[in-house]
All heavy atoms as an XYZ file, in Angstrom:
828
protein
N       0.750     -1.223      0.012
C       0.005     -0.015      0.010
C       0.872      1.281      0.023
O       1.993      1.254      0.496
C      -0.951      0.011      1.257
C      -1.903     -1.088      1.233
S      -3.023     -0.965      2.754
C      -3.987      0.411      2.306
N       0.290      2.281     -0.525
C       1.069      3.553     -0.677
C       0.972      4.291      0.731
O      -0.006      4.138      1.423
C       0.557      4.403     -1.712
N       2.081      4.921      1.049
C       2.025      5.838      2.281
C       1.165      7.063      2.120
O       1.045      7.635      1.015
C       3.469      6.185      2.562
C       4.269      5.122      3.143
C       5.572      5.704      3.586
C       6.521      4.586      4.109
N       7.741      5.009      4.485
N       0.471      7.374      3.119
C      -0.325      8.680      3.047
C       0.549      9.789      3.610
O       1.251      9.810      4.458
C      -1.516      8.489      4.081
C      -2.218      9.811      4.217
N      -3.063     10.192      3.114
C      -2.357     10.741      5.058
C      -3.646     11.309      3.517
N      -3.273     11.656      4.577
N       0.583     10.888      2.673
C       1.305     12.043      2.965
C       0.422     13.161      3.421
O      -0.632     13.356      2.889
C       2.082     12.524      1.648
C       3.011     11.507      1.129
C       2.828     13.847      1.962
C       3.705     11.824     -0.172
N       0.762     13.750      4.589
C      -0.073     14.802      5.170
C      -0.166     16.033      4.247
O       0.765     16.214      3.365
C       0.417     15.196      6.438
O       1.619     15.872      6.356
N      -1.260     16.791      4.360
C      -1.444     18.009      3.488
C      -0.272     19.031      3.674
O       0.169     19.648      2.722
C      -2.739     18.671      3.779
C      -3.909     17.823      3.357
C      -5.143     18.535      3.551
C      -6.374     17.829      3.115
N      -7.683     18.387      3.366
N       0.201     19.153      4.903
C       1.305     20.199      5.074
C       2.609     19.662      4.438
O       3.361     20.500      3.900
C       1.453     20.425      6.638
O       1.706     19.108      7.310
C       0.216     21.056      7.238
N       2.867     18.416      4.511
C       4.007     17.872      4.007
C       3.935     17.982      2.384
O       4.920     18.319      1.794
C       4.289     16.375      4.347
N       2.772     17.762      1.869
C       2.606     17.824      0.395
C       2.751     19.316     -0.015
O       3.414     19.566     -1.085
C       1.198     17.328      0.033
C       0.879     17.394     -1.408
C       1.669     16.305     -2.148
C      -0.622     17.075     -1.663
N       2.268     20.308      0.668
C       2.335     21.689      0.310
C       3.857     22.110      0.522
O       4.328     22.757     -0.435
C       1.538     22.541      1.243
C      -0.004     22.467      0.897
C      -0.804     23.419      1.631
N      -2.229     23.212      1.234
C      -3.211     23.592      1.938
N      -2.982     24.247      3.126
N      -4.457     23.430      1.613
N       4.590     21.699      1.518
C       5.933     22.140      1.626
C       6.782     21.517      0.492
O       7.650     22.167     -0.047
C       6.403     21.777      2.955
O       6.560     20.403      3.137
N       6.528     20.280      0.274
C       7.220     19.675     -0.858
C       6.936     20.334     -2.286
O       7.785     20.529     -3.080
C       6.844     18.193     -1.003
C       7.643     17.333     -1.934
C       9.124     17.336     -1.696
C       7.118     15.990     -2.018
N       5.671     20.634     -2.473
C       5.210     21.357     -3.610
C       5.846     22.731     -3.776
O       6.292     23.075     -4.826
N       5.932     23.381     -2.642
C       6.638     24.794     -2.618
C       8.062     24.643     -2.947
O       8.594     25.532     -3.809
C       6.457     25.427     -1.295
C       5.076     25.970     -0.981
C       4.971     26.496      0.363
O       5.930     26.493      1.156
O       3.878     27.059      0.752
N       8.765     23.714     -2.431
C      10.167     23.513     -2.701
C      10.334     23.172     -4.185
O      11.261     23.730     -4.926
C      10.716     22.370     -1.905
C      10.831     22.623     -0.451
C      11.273     21.381      0.305
O      11.420     20.303     -0.186
N      11.254     21.543      1.668
N       9.575     22.288     -4.780
C       9.673     21.877     -6.164
C       9.377     23.068     -7.128
O       9.964     23.288     -8.153
C       8.795     20.695     -6.473
C       9.423     19.488     -5.851
C       8.608     18.276     -6.231
N       9.191     17.127     -5.562
C       8.727     15.901     -5.545
N       7.690     15.662     -6.171
N       9.301     14.862     -4.961
N       8.304     23.834     -6.762
C       7.863     24.990     -7.585
C       9.071     25.971     -7.644
O       9.415     26.523     -8.657
C       6.647     25.566     -7.108
C       6.380     27.029     -7.710
C       5.442     24.639     -7.486
N       9.657     26.317     -6.376
C      10.758     27.231     -6.389
C      11.945     26.716     -7.233
O      12.498     27.517     -7.998
C      11.346     27.404     -4.947
C      10.346     28.296     -4.050
C      10.841     28.270     -2.628
C      10.322     29.747     -4.612
N      12.268     25.487     -7.190
C      13.355     24.909     -8.020
C      12.993     25.040     -9.502
O      13.869     25.412    -10.332
C      13.626     23.486     -7.609
O      13.880     23.357     -6.245
C      14.773     22.960     -8.430
N      11.789     24.664     -9.923
C      11.427     24.729    -11.250
C      11.381     26.142    -11.869
O      11.738     26.340    -12.978
C      10.118     24.062    -11.491
C      10.089     22.560    -11.458
C       8.646     21.932    -11.448
C      10.824     21.932    -12.673
N      10.900     27.184    -11.013
C      10.926     28.523    -11.619
C      12.275     29.036    -11.719
O      12.524     29.805    -12.679
C      10.047     29.387    -10.643
O      10.579     29.243     -9.333
C       8.601     29.091    -10.616
N      13.241     28.624    -10.796
C      14.586     29.090    -10.963
C      15.185     28.438    -12.233
O      15.893     29.098    -12.965
C      15.444     28.702     -9.747
N      14.931     27.219    -12.458
C      15.472     26.588    -13.735
C      14.764     27.184    -14.971
O      15.387     27.298    -16.023
C      15.099     25.112    -13.637
C      15.931     24.219    -12.728
C      15.389     22.755    -12.715
C      17.414     24.197    -13.142
N      13.545     27.577    -14.882
C      12.792     28.245    -15.974
C      13.504     29.612    -16.297
O      13.725     29.833    -17.483
C      11.338     28.325    -15.741
N      13.828     30.311    -15.327
C      14.443     31.620    -15.584
C      15.767     31.425    -16.262
O      16.134     32.169    -17.161
C      14.516     32.534    -14.279
C      13.178     33.052    -13.954
C      13.275     33.910    -12.639
O      14.374     33.952    -11.950
O      12.289     34.484    -12.324
N      16.519     30.476    -15.613
C      17.861     30.232    -16.220
C      17.828     29.767    -17.694
O      18.591     30.170    -18.488
C      18.470     29.164    -15.292
C      19.980     28.828    -15.721
C      20.535     27.705    -14.799
O      20.174     27.673    -13.614
O      21.337     26.961    -15.331
N      16.889     28.934    -18.078
C      16.705     28.357    -19.346
C      16.291     29.598    -20.307
O      16.693     29.544    -21.426
C      15.633     27.221    -19.375
N      15.414     30.415    -19.794
C      14.984     31.502    -20.633
C      16.118     32.471    -21.003
O      16.245     33.027    -22.038
C      13.791     32.293    -20.005
N      17.008     32.768    -20.043
C      18.133     33.571    -20.142
C      19.108     32.997    -21.147
O      19.811     33.727    -21.914
C      18.802     33.806    -18.842
C      18.062     34.786    -17.830
C      18.902     35.129    -16.687
N      18.080     35.721    -15.630
C      17.704     37.038    -15.699
N      18.071     37.784    -16.660
N      16.931     37.441    -14.640
N      19.213     31.689    -21.252
C      20.151     31.052    -22.143
C      19.512     30.677    -23.491
O      19.997     29.791    -24.170
C      20.790     29.827    -21.487
O      19.806     28.863    -21.093
N      18.323     31.185    -23.710
C      17.556     30.983    -25.057
C      17.145     29.581    -25.266
O      17.046     29.037    -26.266
C      18.363     31.566    -26.213
S      18.684     33.266    -26.142
N      16.779     28.802    -24.158
C      16.304     27.561    -24.254
C      14.825     27.590    -23.933
O      14.342     27.123    -22.926
C      16.937     26.500    -23.240
C      18.496     26.372    -23.463
C      18.768     25.735    -24.749
N      18.081     24.439    -24.855
C      18.642     23.243    -24.777
N      19.917     23.187    -24.370
N      17.992     22.189    -25.011
N      13.993     28.205    -24.958
C      12.562     28.350    -24.620
C      11.734     27.163    -24.459
O      10.831     27.086    -23.709
C      11.988     29.248    -25.836
C      12.551     30.618    -25.841
O      13.224     31.019    -24.833
O      12.442     31.271    -26.964
N      12.107     26.046    -25.143
C      11.325     24.869    -24.969
C      11.472     24.283    -23.563
O      10.520     23.841    -22.935
C      11.846     23.794    -26.015
C      13.284     23.588    -25.979
O      14.122     24.414    -25.444
O      13.824     22.539    -26.476
N      12.671     24.381    -22.945
C      12.896     23.872    -21.653
C      12.117     24.845    -20.575
O      11.497     24.404    -19.644
C      14.369     23.797    -21.214
C      15.025     22.650    -21.864
C      16.403     22.585    -21.156
N      17.097     21.419    -21.724
C      18.251     20.996    -21.385
N      18.869     21.624    -20.446
N      18.849     19.934    -21.941
N      12.327     26.142    -20.863
C      11.600     27.136    -19.953
C      10.118     26.953    -19.882
O       9.501     26.898    -18.874
C      11.969     28.505    -20.408
N       9.469     26.652    -21.124
C       8.091     26.491    -21.114
C       7.722     25.213    -20.310
O       6.680     25.106    -19.709
C       7.610     26.338    -22.592
C       7.545     27.613    -23.251
C       6.888     27.428    -24.614
N       6.888     28.825    -25.304
C       7.693     29.128    -26.255
N       8.598     28.247    -26.700
N       7.606     30.353    -26.774
N       8.577     24.020    -20.497
C       8.318     22.850    -19.840
C       8.374     22.978    -18.345
O       7.523     22.537    -17.601
C       9.248     21.787    -20.336
C       9.189     20.520    -19.726
C       7.880     19.771    -20.049
N       7.954     18.443    -19.447
C       6.772     17.779    -19.182
N       5.597     18.229    -19.535
N       6.880     16.570    -18.566
N       9.272     23.702    -17.833
C       9.484     23.965    -16.344
C       8.274     24.754    -15.817
O       7.771     24.423    -14.777
C      10.787     24.710    -16.111
C      12.038     23.879    -16.382
C      13.189     24.630    -16.909
C      12.121     22.535    -16.277
C      14.331     23.901    -17.181
C      13.222     21.826    -16.586
C      14.443     22.486    -16.940
O      15.467     21.779    -17.226
N       7.880     25.692    -16.596
C       6.676     26.542    -16.072
C       5.447     25.634    -16.093
O       4.639     25.747    -15.172
C       6.505     27.785    -16.966
C       5.170     28.442    -16.659
C       7.639     28.748    -16.787
N       5.311     24.818    -17.146
C       4.091     23.943    -17.201
C       4.099     23.056    -16.014
O       3.078     22.756    -15.360
C       4.130     23.221    -18.538
C       2.886     22.221    -18.659
O       1.784     22.757    -18.281
O       3.052     21.134    -19.107
N       5.318     22.352    -15.696
C       5.404     21.495    -14.538
C       5.108     22.233    -13.224
O       4.363     21.646    -12.366
C       6.716     20.796    -14.567
C       7.082     19.764    -15.600
C       8.517     19.401    -15.590
C       6.185     18.518    -15.469
N       5.569     23.464    -13.128
C       5.353     24.129    -11.800
C       3.844     24.445    -11.679
O       3.384     24.440    -10.588
C       6.273     25.279    -11.756
O       5.958     26.307    -12.728
N       3.201     24.795    -12.791
C       1.799     25.136    -12.653
C       0.935     23.868    -12.330
O       0.012     23.979    -11.547
C       1.293     25.704    -14.055
C       1.684     27.072    -14.372
C       1.275     27.473    -15.760
C       1.118     28.036    -13.322
N       1.374     22.740    -12.879
C       0.676     21.501    -12.477
C       0.964     21.122    -10.996
O      -0.028     20.673    -10.374
C       1.237     20.303    -13.338
C       0.778     20.430    -14.712
C       1.281     19.215    -15.551
N       1.004     19.488    -17.013
C       1.020     18.476    -17.855
N       1.146     17.198    -17.394
N       0.696     18.737    -19.060
N       2.146     21.414    -10.519
C       2.364     21.104     -9.115
C       1.625     22.034     -8.212
O       1.105     21.716     -7.208
C       3.908     21.295     -8.813
C       4.659     20.064     -9.518
C       4.188     21.308     -7.315
C       6.068     20.035     -9.502
N       1.585     23.334     -8.693
C       0.710     24.323     -7.955
C      -0.743     23.894     -7.760
O      -1.288     24.065     -6.763
C       0.816     25.692     -8.616
S       2.362     26.529     -8.371
N      -1.244     23.350     -8.836
C      -2.681     22.853     -8.882
C      -2.862     21.693     -7.924
O      -3.836     21.574     -7.156
N      -1.871     20.846     -7.994
C      -2.082     19.537     -7.288
C      -1.772     19.709     -5.688
O      -2.515     19.269     -4.864
C      -1.072     18.456     -7.719
C      -1.190     17.103     -7.119
C      -2.442     16.472     -7.563
C      -2.426     15.047     -7.025
N      -3.763     14.297     -7.224
N      -0.809     20.418     -5.478
C      -0.446     20.814     -4.036
C      -1.145     21.948     -3.359
O      -0.886     22.227     -2.247
C       1.132     20.997     -3.902
N      -1.926     22.653     -4.186
C      -2.657     23.854     -3.751
C      -1.705     24.946     -3.177
O      -1.832     25.399     -1.985
C      -3.692     23.428     -2.747
C      -4.698     22.762     -3.286
C      -5.842     22.452     -2.273
N      -7.109     22.325     -2.907
C      -8.283     22.248     -2.233
N      -8.201     22.172     -0.888
N      -9.401     22.173     -2.863
N      -0.704     25.264     -3.867
C       0.288     26.298     -3.509
C       0.243     27.380     -4.669
O      -0.213     27.102     -5.678
C       1.745     25.755     -3.251
C       1.741     24.878     -2.070
C       2.197     25.204     -4.582
N       0.712     28.515     -4.326
C       0.810     29.643     -5.299
C       2.185     29.662     -5.941
O       3.141     29.200     -5.306
C       0.534     31.015     -4.555
C      -0.821     31.111     -4.165
C      -1.093     32.524     -3.692
N      -2.469     32.650     -3.412
C      -2.993     33.880     -3.075
N      -2.183     34.987     -2.905
N      -4.280     34.039     -2.744
N       2.266     30.259     -7.091
C       3.454     30.639     -7.829
C       4.294     31.603     -6.830
O       3.641     32.440     -6.184
C       3.363     31.169     -9.128
C       2.738     30.076    -10.164
S       3.878     28.825    -10.568
C       4.683     29.504    -11.848
N       5.554     31.617     -6.913
C       6.248     32.673     -6.160
C       5.921     34.074     -6.528
O       5.556     34.338     -7.669
C       7.746     32.422     -6.520
C       7.783     30.956     -6.960
C       6.459     30.659     -7.488
N       5.943     34.991     -5.610
C       5.572     36.354     -5.856
C       6.312     37.084     -6.994
O       5.653     37.741     -7.774
C       5.687     37.103     -4.563
C       4.660     36.844     -3.499
O       3.555     36.316     -3.921
O       4.945     37.059     -2.355
N       7.554     37.038     -7.091
C       8.385     37.818     -8.089
C       8.367     37.071     -9.427
O       9.054     37.605    -10.340
N       7.820     35.945     -9.628
C       7.891     35.117    -10.804
C       6.739     35.569    -11.760
O       5.565     35.431    -11.413
C       7.909     33.696    -10.524
C       8.150     32.842    -11.840
C       9.304     32.758    -12.394
C       7.017     32.115    -12.318
C       9.516     31.960    -13.448
C       7.231     31.367    -13.462
C       8.478     31.247    -14.087
N       7.064     36.090    -12.906
C       6.115     36.428    -13.982
C       6.255     35.504    -15.238
O       7.432     35.230    -15.582
C       6.339     37.834    -14.361
C       6.135     38.820    -13.273
C       4.796     39.153    -12.986
N       4.530     40.039    -11.947
C       3.960     39.816    -10.766
N       3.270     38.828    -10.542
N       3.902     40.786     -9.806
N       5.143     35.117    -15.820
C       5.230     34.306    -16.994
C       4.065     34.691    -17.896
O       3.028     35.211    -17.470
C       5.191     32.732    -16.660
C       3.904     32.308    -16.014
C       2.940     31.793    -16.784
C       3.656     32.442    -14.725
C       1.677     31.249    -16.268
C       2.445     32.044    -14.084
C       1.534     31.434    -14.935
O       0.326     31.025    -14.288
N       4.211     34.362    -19.156
C       3.135     34.707    -20.174
C       2.107     33.595    -20.034
O       2.428     32.330    -20.134
C       3.733     34.802    -21.544
S       2.554     35.041    -22.883
N       0.835     34.007    -19.876
C      -0.197     33.041    -19.777
C      -0.547     32.369    -21.089
O      -1.177     31.288    -21.158
C      -1.524     33.654    -19.188
C      -1.602     33.749    -17.772
C      -0.675     34.554    -17.117
C      -0.980     34.898    -15.602
N      -0.015     35.712    -15.015
N      -0.124     32.957    -22.207
C      -0.346     32.460    -23.504
C       0.661     31.483    -23.945
O       0.258     30.318    -24.360
C      -0.347     33.653    -24.493
C      -0.834     33.313    -25.870
C      -2.394     33.058    -25.880
O      -2.993     33.582    -25.075
O      -2.791     32.361    -26.815
N       1.947     31.768    -23.834
C       2.969     30.821    -24.248
C       3.809     30.200    -23.214
O       4.721     29.358    -23.454
C       3.939     31.567    -25.230
S       4.941     32.777    -24.448
N       3.529     30.450    -21.943
C       4.188     29.824    -20.671
C       5.647     30.186    -20.623
O       6.360     29.379    -20.077
C       3.842     28.361    -20.610
C       2.462     27.914    -20.520
C       2.379     26.415    -20.451
C       1.784     28.580    -19.272
N       6.163     31.266    -21.152
C       7.538     31.730    -21.204
C       7.696     32.596    -20.021
O       6.956     33.484    -19.835
C       7.809     32.268    -22.567
C       9.323     32.432    -22.794
C       9.925     31.015    -23.008
C       9.493     33.201    -24.120
N       8.770     32.367    -19.135
C       9.047     33.301    -18.047
C       9.345     34.699    -18.638
O      10.140     34.667    -19.616
C      10.191     32.750    -17.415
C      10.412     31.301    -17.869
C       9.681     31.263    -19.187
N       8.875     35.666    -18.113
C       9.060     37.087    -18.579
C      10.244     37.668    -17.906
O      10.278     37.852    -16.774
C       7.743     37.938    -18.358
C       6.552     37.536    -19.032
C       5.417     38.354    -18.632
C       6.737     37.510    -20.578
N      11.250     37.949    -18.675
C      12.468     38.618    -18.183
C      12.649     39.858    -19.139
O      12.896     39.840    -20.267
C      13.690     37.749    -18.397
C      13.436     36.460    -17.662
C      14.940     38.436    -17.826
C      14.415     35.336    -17.879
N      12.407     41.084    -18.461
C      12.563     42.308    -19.265
C      13.882     42.471    -19.857
O      14.939     42.267    -19.266
C      12.321     43.397    -18.232
C      11.530     42.763    -17.080
C      11.983     41.262    -17.071
N      13.919     42.777    -21.193
C      15.110     42.925    -21.924
C      15.687     41.702    -22.638
O      16.388     41.786    -23.457
N      15.167     40.537    -22.129
C      15.467     39.279    -22.876
C      14.382     38.834    -23.785
O      14.624     38.586    -24.968
C      15.785     38.225    -21.661
C      16.169     36.871    -22.383
C      16.999     38.665    -20.831
N      13.159     38.631    -23.185
C      12.090     38.221    -24.099
C      10.842     38.978    -23.851
O       9.726     38.529    -24.273
C      11.897     36.687    -23.763
C      11.442     36.423    -22.268
O      11.309     37.317    -21.536
N      11.347     35.101    -21.980
N      10.828     40.147    -23.066
C       9.666     41.017    -23.085
C      10.107     42.440    -23.030
O      11.243     42.707    -22.652
C       8.811     40.562    -21.880
S       9.315     41.266    -20.284
N       9.176     43.248    -23.399
C       9.442     44.755    -23.330
C       8.534     45.382    -22.316
O       7.348     44.933    -22.140
C       9.220     45.377    -24.666
O       7.877     45.203    -25.094
C      10.160     44.819    -25.765
N       9.091     46.403    -21.611
C       8.327     47.040    -20.575
C       8.406     48.642    -20.970
O       9.521     49.110    -21.122
C       8.906     46.764    -19.180
C       8.024     47.521    -18.208
C       8.839     45.308    -18.903
N       7.180     49.236    -21.067
C       7.097     50.584    -21.336
C       6.225     51.327    -20.481
O       5.309     50.732    -19.891
C       6.647     50.801    -22.817
C       7.288     50.207    -23.923
C       8.515     50.934    -24.243
N       9.204     50.372    -25.414
C      10.408     49.775    -25.335
N      11.019     49.687    -24.240
N      10.890     49.347    -26.508
N       6.487     52.620    -20.140
C       5.639     53.391    -19.361
C       4.879     54.368    -20.268
O       5.633     55.128    -20.964
C       6.459     54.172    -18.409
C       7.231     53.395    -17.318
C       8.117     54.327    -16.385
C       6.401     52.517    -16.505
N       3.639     54.290    -20.288
C       2.842     55.191    -21.088
C       1.705     55.793    -20.325
O       0.891     55.088    -19.801
C       2.147     54.449    -22.290
O       1.383     53.386    -21.709
C       3.269     53.771    -23.216
N       1.746     57.118    -20.253
C       0.659     57.799    -19.425
C       0.649     57.282    -17.972
O       1.604     57.489    -17.297
N      -0.448     56.670    -17.575
C      -0.521     56.216    -16.227
C      -0.558     54.614    -16.198
O      -1.091     54.015    -15.285
C      -1.843     56.629    -15.640
C      -1.967     58.129    -15.667
N      -1.127     58.919    -14.751
C      -2.701     58.991    -16.340
C      -1.438     60.120    -14.974
N      -2.352     60.297    -15.925
N       0.078     54.057    -17.226
C       0.143     52.482    -17.303
C       1.574     51.993    -17.498
O       2.397     52.660    -18.159
C      -0.762     52.097    -18.385
C      -2.284     52.257    -18.278
C      -2.930     51.836    -19.437
C      -2.803     52.861    -20.496
N      -3.884     53.107    -21.353
N       1.726     50.802    -17.075
C       2.952     50.068    -17.354
C       2.501     48.994    -18.355
O       1.580     48.235    -18.191
C       3.570     49.294    -16.120
C       4.691     48.468    -16.530
C       3.864     50.291    -15.086
N       3.041     49.047    -19.562
C       2.683     48.088    -20.650
C       3.843     47.127    -20.849
O       4.937     47.423    -21.192
C       2.424     48.958    -22.006
C       2.164     47.986    -23.058
C       1.399     49.909    -21.834
N       3.461     45.831    -20.705
C       4.420     44.766    -20.884
C       3.958     43.935    -22.168
O       2.803     43.632    -22.183
C       4.469     43.820    -19.637
O       4.894     44.564    -18.507
N       4.949     43.594    -22.948
C       4.594     42.739    -24.082
C       5.580     41.614    -24.208
O       6.842     41.748    -24.085
C       4.718     43.680    -25.350
N       5.100     40.449    -24.550
C       5.713     39.175    -24.721
C       6.181     39.168    -26.204
O       5.626     39.720    -27.048
C       5.018     38.012    -24.247
S       5.863     36.487    -24.375
N       7.070     38.224    -26.502
C       7.480     37.899    -27.857
C       6.402     37.339    -28.656
O       6.221     37.557    -29.852
C       8.712     37.014    -27.956
C       9.915     37.794    -27.624
C      11.136     36.857    -27.986
N      10.996     35.540    -27.403
C      12.056     34.814    -27.219
N      13.259     35.144    -27.606
N      11.911     33.573    -26.657
N       5.458     36.589    -28.010
C       4.379     35.949    -28.715
C       3.203     36.961    -29.133
O       2.388     36.573    -29.906
C       3.736     34.874    -27.917
S       2.783     35.420    -26.430
N       3.298     38.196    -28.558
C       2.334     39.186    -29.025
C       1.301     39.542    -27.908
O       0.523     40.445    -28.024
N       1.383     38.795    -26.785
C       0.434     39.149    -25.611
C       0.891     40.381    -25.005
O       2.082     40.677    -24.814
C       0.545     37.928    -24.678
C      -0.486     37.932    -23.668
C      -1.855     37.642    -24.105
O      -1.999     36.976    -25.241
O      -2.824     37.895    -23.448
N      -0.038     41.229    -24.553
C       0.266     42.536    -24.038
C      -0.494     42.599    -22.692
O      -1.676     42.181    -22.554
C      -0.238     43.719    -24.921
C       0.032     45.058    -24.265
C       0.593     43.596    -26.196
N       0.127     43.236    -21.634
C      -0.569     43.490    -20.378
C      -0.373     44.963    -20.072
O       0.671     45.569    -20.250
C       0.169     42.649    -19.229
C       0.115     41.219    -19.409
C      -0.871     40.333    -19.139
C       1.135     40.541    -20.110
N      -0.533     39.062    -19.538
C       0.716     39.139    -20.196
C       2.363     40.815    -20.619
C       1.408     38.107    -20.642
C       3.031     39.739    -21.252
C       2.660     38.457    -21.332
N      -1.350     45.502    -19.474
C      -1.397     46.841    -19.081
C      -1.759     46.946    -17.582
O      -2.860     46.485    -17.238
C      -2.317     47.688    -19.849
C      -1.958     47.802    -21.363
C      -2.978     48.533    -22.177
N      -2.571     48.597    -23.571
C      -2.907     47.563    -24.430
N      -3.582     46.535    -24.108
N      -2.478     47.671    -25.733
N      -1.006     47.627    -16.766
C      -1.262     47.731    -15.341
C      -1.149     49.200    -14.971
O      -0.137     49.821    -15.341
C      -0.293     46.970    -14.484
C      -0.476     45.448    -14.625
C       0.618     44.730    -13.941
N       1.846     45.113    -14.759
C       2.995     44.639    -14.506
N       3.209     43.779    -13.514
N       4.066     44.906    -15.275
N      -2.058     49.633    -14.230
C      -1.934     51.090    -13.770
C      -0.890     51.331    -12.655
O      -0.558     50.379    -11.959
C      -3.343     51.475    -13.214
C      -3.868     50.125    -12.819
C      -3.271     49.144    -13.741
N      -0.328     52.487    -12.606
C       0.591     52.738    -11.579
C       0.368     54.166    -10.984
O       1.276     54.985    -10.836
C       2.103     52.609    -12.011
C       2.601     53.586    -13.025
C       3.470     54.527    -12.554
C       2.338     53.409    -14.340
C       4.055     55.503    -13.474
C       2.873     54.235    -15.232
C       3.752     55.300    -14.782
O       4.253     56.197    -15.777
N      -0.855     54.460    -10.670
C      -1.281     55.737    -10.128
C      -0.745     55.940     -8.801
O      -0.390     56.992     -8.440
C      -2.861     55.855    -10.154
C      -3.382     55.910    -11.593
C      -4.882     55.851    -11.457
C      -2.985     57.168    -12.286
N      -0.740     54.975     -7.938
C      -0.284     55.138     -6.503
C       1.170     55.545     -6.535
O       1.569     56.445     -5.649
C      -0.430     53.795     -5.714
C      -1.793     53.430     -5.540
C      -1.880     52.126     -4.721
C      -3.360     51.626     -4.469
N      -3.366     50.367     -3.892
N       1.996     55.050     -7.448
C       3.348     55.343     -7.377
C       3.571     56.758     -7.839
O       4.545     57.559     -7.416
C       4.267     54.478     -8.286
C       4.363     53.089     -7.669
C       3.210     52.156     -8.002
O       2.159     52.581     -8.674
O       3.201     50.966     -7.589
N       2.750     57.265     -8.856
C       2.870     58.628     -9.432
C       2.395     59.664     -8.336
O       2.888     60.756     -8.227
C       2.076     58.747    -10.570
C       2.676     58.170    -11.781
C       1.880     58.424    -13.018
O       0.714     58.772    -12.981
N       2.605     58.359    -14.239
N       1.468     59.271     -7.475
C       1.002     60.262     -6.432
C       1.928     60.563     -5.316
O       2.065     61.599     -4.760
C      -0.232     59.741     -5.858
C      -1.502     59.837     -6.703
C      -2.718     59.252     -6.060
N      -3.819     59.221     -7.064
C      -4.752     58.374     -6.964
N      -4.896     57.589     -5.829
N      -5.734     58.268     -7.796
N       2.834     59.570     -5.038
C       3.867     59.735     -4.036
C       5.011     60.625     -4.455
O       5.388     61.213     -5.080
C       4.449     58.346     -3.588
C       3.328     57.559     -2.881
C       3.999     56.303     -2.452
C       2.915     55.439     -1.801
N       3.336     54.200     -1.345
């Protein structure tokens, strides 16, 4: 029979694996290994769903092509008016307001 793993142990193991996979994905994206980077992000998303954990806070990826977003390497970031506009190589664009930062 298989051993039963507690929920807390499963979550901590999931968090460790997701952190490892996201670090590998960023490293692969920096060295232009997009196929590996996409695979690492896909695996980490599956682990997040199974273990019910979140992706790390500072990790950004394209929801369309699953490529980790690294400004200057595979995405562009522009400031236009009151928005931050990020664009991936696949053509996906995100716009986020930054009014709070401008008021300070």
